[in-house]
VMD Tcl script that builds the backbone (N, CA, C; Angstrom):
set m [mol new atoms 453]
animate dup $m
set s [atomselect $m all]
$s set {name element resname resid chain x y z} {
  {N N MET 1 A 27.025 16.522 5.663}
  {CA C MET 1 A 25.626 16.618 5.414}
  {C C MET 1 A 25.277 15.822 6.954}
  {N N MET 2 A 23.890 16.318 6.581}
  {CA C MET 2 A 23.543 15.718 7.547}
  {C C MET 2 A 22.780 14.225 7.507}
  {N N PRO 3 A 23.199 12.606 8.670}
  {CA C PRO 3 A 22.414 11.895 8.205}
  {C C PRO 3 A 20.975 11.726 8.090}
  {N N ARG 4 A 20.227 10.932 7.602}
  {CA C ARG 4 A 18.679 10.753 7.326}
  {C C ARG 4 A 18.424 10.742 8.616}
  {N N GLU 5 A 18.921 10.045 9.454}
  {CA C GLU 5 A 18.191 9.418 10.572}
  {C C GLU 5 A 18.135 10.294 11.386}
  {N N THR 6 A 18.975 11.429 11.654}
  {CA C THR 6 A 19.533 12.115 12.405}
  {C C THR 6 A 18.085 13.479 11.847}
  {N N ALA 7 A 18.097 13.691 10.843}
  {CA C ALA 7 A 17.376 14.201 10.145}
  {C C ALA 7 A 15.633 14.241 10.508}
  {N N TYR 8 A 15.479 13.326 10.703}
  {CA C TYR 8 A 14.066 12.454 10.765}
  {C C TYR 8 A 13.942 12.900 12.107}
  {N N ARG 9 A 14.791 12.166 12.950}
  {CA C ARG 9 A 14.514 12.523 14.765}
  {C C ARG 9 A 14.395 14.179 14.577}
  {N N LEU 10 A 15.397 14.762 14.450}
  {CA C LEU 10 A 14.859 16.234 14.574}
  {C C LEU 10 A 13.310 17.113 14.325}
  {N N ALA 11 A 12.906 16.290 12.658}
  {CA C ALA 11 A 12.101 16.469 12.784}
  {C C ALA 11 A 10.637 16.439 13.056}
  {N N GLY 12 A 10.917 15.288 13.865}
  {CA C GLY 12 A 10.073 14.976 15.052}
  {C C GLY 12 A 9.478 13.338 14.323}
  {N N ARG 13 A 9.654 12.975 13.279}
  {CA C ARG 13 A 8.645 11.355 12.374}
  {C C ARG 13 A 8.426 10.367 13.484}
  {N N LYS 14 A 7.340 10.378 13.485}
  {CA C LYS 14 A 6.795 9.683 14.070}
  {C C LYS 14 A 7.364 8.299 13.667}
  {N N HIS 15 A 7.390 7.251 14.157}
  {CA C HIS 15 A 7.938 5.473 13.624}
  {C C HIS 15 A 6.938 4.334 13.332}
  {N N ARG 16 A 5.892 4.824 13.319}
  {CA C ARG 16 A 5.404 3.410 12.880}
  {C C ARG 16 A 5.283 2.243 12.825}
  {N N SER 17 A 4.551 1.694 13.762}
  {CA C SER 17 A 5.312 -0.036 13.324}
  {C C SER 17 A 4.889 -0.615 12.109}
  {N N HIS 18 A 5.430 -2.345 11.705}
  {CA C HIS 18 A 5.299 -2.526 10.523}
  {C C HIS 18 A 4.277 -3.375 10.143}
  {N N ASP 19 A 3.494 -3.745 11.614}
  {CA C ASP 19 A 2.270 -4.699 11.494}
  {C C ASP 19 A 0.940 -3.095 11.144}
  {N N ALA 20 A 0.431 -2.996 9.859}
  {CA C ALA 20 A -0.379 -2.270 9.806}
  {C C ALA 20 A -1.840 -2.534 10.898}
  {N N ASP 21 A -2.765 -1.653 10.654}
  {CA C ASP 21 A -3.800 -2.016 11.528}
  {C C ASP 21 A -4.928 -2.532 10.285}
  {N N ALA 22 A -5.584 -3.497 11.114}
  {CA C ALA 22 A -6.362 -4.225 10.229}
  {C C ALA 22 A -7.236 -3.484 9.714}
  {N N GLU 23 A -8.384 -2.306 9.829}
  {CA C GLU 23 A -8.792 -1.957 8.924}
  {C C GLU 23 A -8.101 -1.269 7.514}
  {N N ASP 24 A -6.851 -1.182 7.699}
  {CA C ASP 24 A -5.988 -0.902 6.557}
  {C C ASP 24 A -5.777 -1.408 5.241}
  {N N LEU 25 A -5.941 -2.369 5.790}
  {CA C LEU 25 A -5.486 -4.219 4.772}
  {C C LEU 25 A -6.689 -4.814 4.722}
  {N N LEU 26 A -7.593 -4.825 5.144}
  {CA C LEU 26 A -8.991 -5.117 4.546}
  {C C LEU 26 A -9.457 -4.580 2.750}
  {N N CYS 27 A -9.598 -5.942 2.046}
  {CA C CYS 27 A -10.138 -6.099 0.772}
  {C C CYS 27 A -11.251 -6.606 0.123}
  {N N SER 28 A -11.758 -6.008 -0.147}
  {CA C SER 28 A -13.321 -6.725 -1.040}
  {C C SER 28 A -13.616 -6.162 -2.215}
  {N N HIS 29 A -13.424 -7.260 -3.564}
  {CA C HIS 29 A -13.503 -7.187 -4.780}
  {C C HIS 29 A -14.652 -8.460 -4.993}
  {N N GLU 30 A -14.809 -8.165 -6.434}
  {CA C GLU 30 A -15.319 -8.891 -7.200}
  {C C GLU 30 A -14.752 -9.749 -8.062}
  {N N LEU 31 A -14.641 -10.573 -8.476}
  {CA C LEU 31 A -13.825 -11.912 -9.230}
  {C C LEU 31 A -15.064 -11.930 -10.181}
  {N N ARG 32 A -14.791 -11.628 -11.647}
  {CA C ARG 32 A -15.305 -12.642 -12.555}
  {C C ARG 32 A -15.257 -13.621 -12.891}
  {N N LEU 33 A -15.917 -14.780 -13.410}
  {CA C LEU 33 A -15.210 -15.749 -13.836}
  {C C LEU 33 A -16.160 -15.964 -15.603}
  {N N ASP 34 A -15.870 -16.930 -16.383}
  {CA C ASP 34 A -16.038 -16.328 -17.997}
  {C C ASP 34 A -17.328 -17.420 -17.881}
  {N N SER 35 A -18.355 -16.648 -18.140}
  {CA C SER 35 A -19.327 -17.274 -18.612}
  {C C SER 35 A -19.630 -18.539 -19.842}
  {N N ALA 36 A -18.681 -18.517 -20.583}
  {CA C ALA 36 A -19.007 -19.272 -21.641}
  {C C ALA 36 A -18.760 -20.567 -21.230}
  {N N HIS 37 A -18.114 -20.587 -20.210}
  {CA C HIS 37 A -17.499 -22.196 -19.310}
  {C C HIS 37 A -18.418 -23.098 -18.808}
  {N N GLY 38 A -19.239 -22.746 -18.553}
  {CA C GLY 38 A -20.292 -23.498 -17.715}
  {C C GLY 38 A -20.267 -22.458 -16.595}
  {N N GLU 39 A -21.737 -23.035 -15.669}
  {CA C GLU 39 A -21.473 -22.782 -14.369}
  {C C GLU 39 A -20.583 -22.935 -13.395}
  {N N GLN 40 A -19.587 -22.317 -13.521}
  {CA C GLN 40 A -17.961 -22.049 -12.336}
  {C C GLN 40 A -18.262 -21.316 -11.228}
  {N N ALA 41 A -19.170 -20.878 -10.809}
  {CA C ALA 41 A -19.235 -19.774 -9.818}
  {C C ALA 41 A -20.247 -21.074 -8.681}
  {N N ALA 42 A -20.003 -21.470 -8.790}
  {CA C ALA 42 A -20.735 -22.472 -7.702}
  {C C ALA 42 A -19.562 -23.193 -7.536}
  {N N LYS 43 A -18.954 -23.748 -8.351}
  {CA C LYS 43 A -17.567 -25.125 -8.130}
  {C C LYS 43 A -16.896 -24.198 -7.031}
  {N N ALA 44 A -16.224 -23.017 -8.080}
  {CA C ALA 44 A -15.530 -21.758 -7.624}
  {C C ALA 44 A -15.904 -21.764 -5.940}
  {N N LEU 45 A -16.452 -21.178 -5.247}
  {CA C LEU 45 A -17.475 -20.518 -4.309}
  {C C LEU 45 A -16.906 -21.848 -3.393}
  {N N THR 46 A -17.288 -23.342 -3.561}
  {CA C THR 46 A -16.743 -24.488 -2.911}
  {C C THR 46 A -15.158 -24.922 -2.476}
  {N N LEU 47 A -14.491 -24.423 -3.322}
  {CA C LEU 47 A -12.974 -24.545 -3.639}
  {C C LEU 47 A -12.576 -23.000 -2.748}
  {N N LEU 48 A -13.446 -22.308 -2.845}
  {CA C LEU 48 A -12.570 -21.016 -2.016}
  {C C LEU 48 A -12.802 -20.937 -0.595}
  {N N GLN 49 A -13.843 -21.374 -0.383}
  {CA C GLN 49 A -14.617 -22.012 1.533}
  {C C GLN 49 A -13.475 -22.216 1.663}
  {N N CYS 50 A -12.714 -23.491 1.741}
  {CA C CYS 50 A -11.929 -23.641 2.156}
  {C C CYS 50 A -10.991 -23.058 2.612}
  {N N VAL 51 A -10.620 -21.774 1.871}
  {CA C VAL 51 A -8.962 -21.172 2.166}
  {C C VAL 51 A -9.580 -20.704 3.880}
  {N N PRO 52 A -8.177 -20.225 4.584}
  {CA C PRO 52 A -8.941 -19.830 5.812}
  {C C PRO 52 A -8.598 -18.658 5.649}
  {N N GLY 53 A -9.054 -17.659 6.061}
  {CA C GLY 53 A -8.606 -16.008 6.258}
  {C C GLY 53 A -9.372 -15.242 4.783}
  {N N LEU 54 A -10.326 -16.219 4.534}
  {CA C LEU 54 A -10.675 -15.491 2.836}
  {C C LEU 54 A -12.372 -16.013 3.328}
  {N N ALA 55 A -13.217 -14.867 2.521}
  {CA C ALA 55 A -14.550 -14.561 2.809}
  {C C ALA 55 A -15.094 -14.504 1.479}
  {N N VAL 56 A -16.098 -15.823 1.306}
  {CA C VAL 56 A -16.112 -15.874 -0.275}
  {C C VAL 56 A -17.709 -15.751 -0.190}
  {N N SER 57 A -18.554 -14.851 -1.324}
  {CA C SER 57 A -19.907 -15.617 -1.354}
  {C C SER 57 A -20.294 -15.312 -2.869}
  {N N LEU 58 A -21.567 -15.575 -3.547}
  {CA C LEU 58 A -22.181 -15.505 -4.916}
  {C C LEU 58 A -22.258 -13.698 -4.587}
  {N N SER 59 A -22.259 -12.917 -6.035}
  {CA C SER 59 A -21.990 -11.930 -6.260}
  {C C SER 59 A -23.447 -12.014 -7.306}
  {N N GLU 60 A -23.987 -10.541 -7.222}
  {CA C GLU 60 A -25.665 -9.980 -7.572}
  {C C GLU 60 A -25.048 -10.636 -9.339}
  {N N HIS 61 A -24.125 -10.473 -9.529}
  {CA C HIS 61 A -23.917 -9.993 -11.103}
  {C C HIS 61 A -23.667 -12.213 -11.660}
  {N N PRO 62 A -23.857 -12.441 -12.360}
  {CA C PRO 62 A -24.023 -13.814 -13.013}
  {C C PRO 62 A -22.124 -14.136 -13.402}
  {N N GLU 63 A -22.393 -15.447 -12.528}
  {CA C GLU 63 A -20.744 -16.113 -12.772}
  {C C GLU 63 A -19.579 -14.638 -12.189}
  {N N SER 64 A -19.886 -14.120 -11.027}
  {CA C SER 64 A -18.965 -13.333 -9.949}
  {C C SER 64 A -19.162 -14.293 -8.306}
  {N N LEU 65 A -17.792 -14.176 -7.980}
  {CA C LEU 65 A -17.733 -14.245 -6.639}
  {C C LEU 65 A -17.465 -12.856 -6.161}
  {N N HIS 66 A -17.893 -12.449 -4.796}
  {CA C HIS 66 A -17.643 -11.063 -3.811}
  {C C HIS 66 A -16.788 -12.182 -3.087}
  {N N LEU 67 A -15.336 -11.558 -2.875}
  {CA C LEU 67 A -13.773 -12.102 -1.479}
  {C C LEU 67 A -14.173 -11.014 -0.919}
  {N N ARG 68 A -13.589 -11.140 0.332}
  {CA C ARG 68 A -13.507 -10.328 1.426}
  {C C ARG 68 A -11.769 -10.621 2.051}
  {N N TYR 69 A -11.124 -10.235 1.958}
  {CA C TYR 69 A -9.730 -10.503 2.751}
  {C C TYR 69 A -8.660 -9.531 3.823}
  {N N SER 70 A -8.026 -9.824 4.003}
  {CA C SER 70 A -6.704 -9.106 4.515}
  {C C SER 70 A -5.908 -8.704 3.855}
  {N N LEU 71 A -5.065 -8.151 3.282}
  {CA C LEU 71 A -3.947 -8.163 2.311}
  {C C LEU 71 A -2.551 -8.308 3.123}
  {N N ALA 72 A -3.107 -8.867 4.580}
  {CA C ALA 72 A -1.770 -9.360 4.914}
  {C C ALA 72 A -1.572 -10.830 5.084}
  {N N GLU 73 A -2.761 -11.341 4.744}
  {CA C GLU 73 A -2.951 -12.803 4.230}
  {C C GLU 73 A -3.237 -13.287 3.210}
  {N N HIS 74 A -3.763 -12.811 1.993}
  {CA C HIS 74 A -4.194 -13.286 0.689}
  {C C HIS 74 A -4.023 -12.005 -0.742}
  {N N SER 75 A -4.003 -11.991 -1.624}
  {CA C SER 75 A -4.035 -11.341 -2.479}
  {C C SER 75 A -5.030 -11.661 -3.759}
  {N N LEU 76 A -5.536 -10.765 -4.898}
  {CA C LEU 76 A -6.316 -11.259 -5.677}
  {C C LEU 76 A -5.313 -12.067 -6.391}
  {N N GLU 77 A -4.417 -11.373 -6.982}
  {CA C GLU 77 A -3.493 -12.436 -7.684}
  {C C GLU 77 A -3.271 -13.583 -7.253}
  {N N GLU 78 A -2.916 -13.953 -6.070}
  {CA C GLU 78 A -2.686 -15.174 -5.252}
  {C C GLU 78 A -4.193 -16.707 -5.377}
  {N N ILE 79 A -5.248 -15.874 -5.180}
  {CA C ILE 79 A -6.578 -16.199 -5.604}
  {C C ILE 79 A -6.512 -16.773 -6.873}
  {N N GLU 80 A -6.466 -15.585 -7.754}
  {CA C GLU 80 A -6.777 -15.885 -8.750}
  {C C GLU 80 A -5.723 -17.478 -9.581}
  {N N SER 81 A -4.508 -17.067 -9.120}
  {CA C SER 81 A -3.939 -17.939 -9.597}
  {C C SER 81 A -4.280 -19.741 -8.857}
  {N N LEU 82 A -5.052 -19.841 -7.933}
  {CA C LEU 82 A -5.624 -20.808 -7.042}
  {C C LEU 82 A -6.318 -21.475 -7.516}
  {N N LEU 83 A -7.638 -20.047 -8.224}
  {CA C LEU 83 A -8.711 -21.002 -9.722}
  {C C LEU 83 A -8.562 -21.384 -10.876}
  {N N VAL 84 A -7.107 -20.560 -11.324}
  {CA C VAL 84 A -6.573 -21.077 -12.688}
  {C C VAL 84 A -6.088 -22.285 -12.567}
  {N N GLU 85 A -5.060 -22.402 -11.850}
  {CA C GLU 85 A -4.593 -24.071 -11.116}
  {C C GLU 85 A -5.638 -25.419 -11.650}
  {N N ALA 86 A -6.668 -24.940 -10.592}
  {CA C ALA 86 A -8.293 -25.567 -10.562}
  {C C ALA 86 A -8.673 -26.051 -11.697}
  {N N GLY 87 A -8.267 -25.236 -12.714}
  {CA C GLY 87 A -8.899 -24.951 -14.227}
  {C C GLY 87 A -10.501 -24.189 -14.430}
  {N N PHE 88 A -10.735 -23.007 -13.229}
  {CA C PHE 88 A -11.471 -22.272 -13.570}
  {C C PHE 88 A -10.834 -21.286 -15.034}
  {N N VAL 89 A -11.681 -20.569 -15.233}
  {CA C VAL 89 A -11.603 -19.521 -16.527}
  {C C VAL 89 A -11.772 -18.222 -15.819}
  {N N LEU 90 A -11.167 -17.381 -16.080}
  {CA C LEU 90 A -11.256 -15.828 -15.165}
  {C C LEU 90 A -12.307 -15.602 -16.521}
  {N N ASP 91 A -12.704 -14.198 -16.365}
  {CA C ASP 91 A -13.538 -13.227 -17.299}
  {C C ASP 91 A -12.311 -13.142 -18.262}
  {N N HIS 92 A -12.664 -13.049 -19.493}
  {CA C HIS 92 A -11.272 -12.038 -20.411}
  {C C HIS 92 A -11.266 -11.053 -21.489}
  {N N SER 93 A -12.430 -10.620 -20.228}
  {CA C SER 93 A -13.146 -9.180 -21.566}
  {C C SER 93 A -12.236 -7.781 -21.122}
  {N N LEU 94 A -12.588 -7.114 -22.072}
  {CA C LEU 94 A -11.132 -5.662 -21.526}
  {C C LEU 94 A -11.171 -5.223 -19.945}
  {N N TYR 95 A -12.449 -4.991 -20.053}
  {CA C TYR 95 A -13.044 -4.071 -18.880}
  {C C TYR 95 A -12.433 -5.026 -17.534}
  {N N ALA 96 A -12.429 -6.570 -17.824}
  {CA C ALA 96 A -12.109 -7.340 -16.417}
  {C C ALA 96 A -10.749 -7.514 -16.454}
  {N N LYS 97 A -9.853 -7.694 -17.302}
  {CA C LYS 97 A -8.535 -7.654 -17.289}
  {C C LYS 97 A -8.213 -6.431 -16.708}
  {N N ALA 98 A -9.274 -5.453 -17.020}
  {CA C ALA 98 A -8.329 -3.749 -16.751}
  {C C ALA 98 A -8.256 -3.791 -15.264}
  {N N LEU 99 A -9.696 -4.387 -14.672}
  {CA C LEU 99 A -10.079 -4.096 -13.401}
  {C C LEU 99 A -9.061 -4.885 -12.424}
  {N N ARG 100 A -8.493 -5.999 -12.915}
  {CA C ARG 100 A -7.775 -6.992 -12.413}
  {C C ARG 100 A -6.441 -6.339 -12.753}
  {N N MET 101 A -5.945 -5.737 -13.490}
  {CA C MET 101 A -4.874 -5.501 -13.517}
  {C C MET 101 A -4.255 -4.289 -12.293}
  {N N LEU 102 A -5.171 -3.399 -12.353}
  {CA C LEU 102 A -5.235 -2.536 -11.857}
  {C C LEU 102 A -5.536 -2.639 -9.925}
  {N N THR 103 A -6.434 -3.972 -9.418}
  {CA C THR 103 A -6.557 -4.034 -8.382}
  {C C THR 103 A -4.746 -4.598 -7.995}
  {N N HIS 104 A -4.130 -5.573 -8.634}
  {CA C HIS 104 A -3.018 -6.019 -8.853}
  {C C HIS 104 A -1.905 -4.733 -8.136}
  {N N PHE 105 A -2.149 -3.927 -9.557}
  {CA C PHE 105 A -1.244 -2.778 -8.903}
  {C C PHE 105 A -1.684 -2.225 -7.519}
  {N N CYS 106 A -2.823 -1.795 -7.213}
  {CA C CYS 106 A -2.805 -1.335 -5.852}
  {C C CYS 106 A -2.487 -2.013 -5.337}
  {N N GLU 107 A -2.852 -3.117 -4.743}
  {CA C GLU 107 A -2.384 -4.085 -3.904}
  {C C GLU 107 A -1.446 -4.309 -3.570}
  {N N GLU 108 A -0.224 -4.259 -4.589}
  {CA C GLU 108 A 1.460 -4.436 -4.330}
  {C C GLU 108 A 1.503 -2.894 -3.992}
  {N N THR 109 A 0.830 -1.937 -4.070}
  {CA C THR 109 A 1.217 -0.375 -3.939}
  {C C THR 109 A 1.044 0.064 -2.461}
  {N N ARG 110 A 0.100 -0.832 -1.947}
  {CA C ARG 110 A -0.737 -0.881 -0.370}
  {C C ARG 110 A 0.201 -1.685 0.363}
  {N N LEU 111 A 0.863 -2.548 0.075}
  {CA C LEU 111 A 1.782 -3.784 0.649}
  {C C LEU 111 A 3.113 -2.891 0.620}
  {N N ARG 112 A 3.759 -2.111 -0.403}
  {CA C ARG 112 A 4.598 -1.718 -0.278}
  {C C ARG 112 A 5.096 -0.571 0.253}
  {N N ASN 113 A 3.959 0.073 0.215}
  {CA C ASN 113 A 3.602 1.428 0.820}
  {C C ASN 113 A 3.799 1.636 2.457}
  {N N MET 114 A 3.425 0.408 2.722}
  {CA C MET 114 A 3.303 -0.426 4.493}
  {C C MET 114 A 4.018 -0.416 5.361}
  {N N GLN 115 A 5.838 -0.964 4.031}
  {CA C GLN 115 A 6.700 -1.619 5.031}
  {C C GLN 115 A 7.728 -0.126 4.285}
  {N N ALA 116 A 7.138 0.949 3.447}
  {CA C ALA 116 A 7.773 1.500 3.882}
  {C C ALA 116 A 8.226 2.752 4.867}
  {N N PRO 117 A 9.448 3.495 4.932}
  {CA C PRO 117 A 9.545 4.540 6.466}
  {C C PRO 117 A 8.608 5.698 5.734}
  {N N GLN 118 A 8.178 6.428 6.838}
  {CA C GLN 118 A 7.268 7.343 7.138}
  {C C GLN 118 A 8.597 8.631 6.441}
  {N N ARG 119 A 8.127 9.122 5.098}
  {CA C ARG 119 A 8.262 10.146 5.067}
  {C C ARG 119 A 8.517 11.548 5.662}
  {N N LEU 120 A 9.290 12.435 5.240}
  {CA C LEU 120 A 9.025 13.855 5.464}
  {C C LEU 120 A 8.356 14.892 4.379}
  {N N ILE 121 A 7.395 15.386 5.006}
  {CA C ILE 121 A 6.649 15.893 4.181}
  {C C ILE 121 A 6.307 17.308 4.247}
  {N N LYS 122 A 6.472 18.312 4.187}
  {CA C LYS 122 A 6.292 19.448 5.032}
  {C C LYS 122 A 6.895 20.084 6.288}
  {N N GLN 123 A 7.904 19.027 6.267}
  {CA C GLN 123 A 8.429 19.015 7.539}
  {C C GLN 123 A 10.836 19.309 7.503}
  {N N SER 124 A 10.438 19.476 5.987}
  {CA C SER 124 A 11.922 19.609 5.741}
  {C C SER 124 A 12.553 21.112 6.630}
  {N N ASN 125 A 11.822 22.228 6.828}
  {CA C ASN 125 A 12.211 22.811 6.692}
  {C C ASN 125 A 12.265 22.751 8.408}
  {N N THR 126 A 11.470 22.501 9.559}
  {CA C THR 126 A 12.386 22.116 10.898}
  {C C THR 126 A 13.384 21.277 10.653}
  {N N VAL 127 A 13.867 20.494 9.899}
  {CA C VAL 127 A 15.019 19.713 10.273}
  {C C VAL 127 A 16.089 20.456 10.576}
  {N N TYR 128 A 15.870 21.822 9.484}
  {CA C TYR 128 A 17.443 22.521 9.270}
  {C C TYR 128 A 17.379 23.555 10.237}
  {N N ILE 129 A 15.694 24.118 11.054}
  {CA C ILE 129 A 15.976 24.712 12.266}
  {C C ILE 129 A 16.300 24.615 13.902}
  {N N GLU 130 A 16.603 23.342 13.284}
  {CA C GLU 130 A 16.890 21.835 14.991}
  {C C GLU 130 A 18.462 22.102 14.701}
  {N N ALA 131 A 18.638 21.789 13.579}
  {CA C ALA 131 A 20.370 21.229 13.115}
  {C C ALA 131 A 20.713 22.765 13.110}
  {N N TRP 132 A 20.384 24.246 13.280}
  {CA C TRP 132 A 21.225 25.186 13.586}
  {C C TRP 132 A 20.997 25.391 14.928}
  {N N ARG 133 A 20.143 25.418 15.298}
  {CA C ARG 133 A 20.005 25.974 16.770}
  {C C ARG 133 A 20.861 25.199 17.609}
  {N N HIS 134 A 21.503 24.072 17.035}
  {CA C HIS 134 A 22.092 22.953 17.977}
  {C C HIS 134 A 23.667 22.790 17.367}
  {N N HIS 135 A 23.762 23.877 16.172}
  {CA C HIS 135 A 25.320 24.122 15.722}
  {C C HIS 135 A 25.974 24.954 16.613}
  {N N PRO 136 A 27.079 24.808 17.298}
  {CA C PRO 136 A 28.134 25.367 18.144}
  {C C PRO 136 A 28.239 26.889 17.718}
  {N N HIS 137 A 27.831 27.223 16.541}
  {CA C HIS 137 A 28.046 28.296 16.321}
  {C C HIS 137 A 27.308 29.036 15.931}
  {N N GLY 138 A 25.969 28.430 15.716}
  {CA C GLY 138 A 24.572 29.625 16.171}
  {C C GLY 138 A 24.792 30.311 14.691}
  {N N ASP 139 A 24.031 31.555 14.488}
  {CA C ASP 139 A 23.856 32.366 13.060}
  {C C ASP 139 A 24.936 33.375 13.437}
  {N N HIS 140 A 26.158 33.307 14.051}
  {CA C HIS 140 A 27.076 34.516 14.257}
  {C C HIS 140 A 27.413 34.523 12.991}
  {N N ASP 141 A 27.897 35.715 12.847}
  {CA C ASP 141 A 28.542 36.408 11.658}
  {C C ASP 141 A 30.048 36.850 11.705}
  {N N ASP 142 A 30.793 36.066 11.533}
  {CA C ASP 142 A 32.207 36.964 11.863}
  {C C ASP 142 A 32.630 38.134 11.038}
  {N N THR 143 A 31.933 38.502 10.417}
  {CA C THR 143 A 31.823 40.251 9.589}
  {C C THR 143 A 32.200 41.541 10.825}
  {N N PRO 144 A 33.208 41.972 10.556}
  {CA C PRO 144 A 32.729 42.846 11.737}
  {C C PRO 144 A 31.820 43.918 11.036}
  {N N ALA 145 A 31.016 44.406 12.496}
  {CA C ALA 145 A 30.424 45.526 12.406}
  {C C ALA 145 A 30.173 46.309 11.542}
  {N N GLU 146 A 30.992 46.923 11.517}
  {CA C GLU 146 A 31.696 48.649 10.286}
  {C C GLU 146 A 31.604 47.926 8.984}
  {N N LEU 147 A 31.726 46.785 8.214}
  {CA C LEU 147 A 31.978 46.045 7.555}
  {C C LEU 147 A 30.467 45.789 6.456}
  {N N ARG 148 A 29.972 45.263 7.718}
  {CA C ARG 148 A 28.517 44.893 7.485}
  {C C ARG 148 A 27.629 45.905 7.568}
  {N N ALA 149 A 28.093 47.192 8.081}
  {CA C ALA 149 A 27.102 48.530 7.529}
  {C C ALA 149 A 27.025 48.753 6.403}
  {N N ASP 150 A 28.432 48.439 5.711}
  {CA C ASP 150 A 28.734 49.057 4.610}
  {C C ASP 150 A 27.585 48.563 2.961}
  {N N ARG 151 A 27.077 47.092 3.725}
  {CA C ARG 151 A 26.410 46.389 2.597}
  {C C ARG 151 A 24.929 46.563 1.995}
}
mol reanalyze $m
mol bondsrecalc $m
mol representation Tube
mol addrep $m
């Protein structure tokens, strides 16, 4: 069996660096705080503005913050845990929870995909064509010509 590295090389796999483009890692999210616990948005804005690499502004929705950051530096889960440790209460509505969980999943998946090697998709036939081309016997059939004609 052919080693995976050989197959990738024969198929012309492009090796990408582990450092992704800056545009691929930019995130922009809205974080909702619980409105039943008073004016939290302004206090949270003051706290989060001290975090380097994180751009925070008040959102148009009440008790919401608009976050912009690079996934290489921060994640929404990390920012949420920072706020919860500081005593802020996040919005616990079903919509807000589902949106946060989906965002956590998407960010984890994006990071995992950036670290994974590029997969061979729609190029697998090229691997076998190139491997057979370099095979010492080529496409030679050892059966005598008179026996091949009878088939």
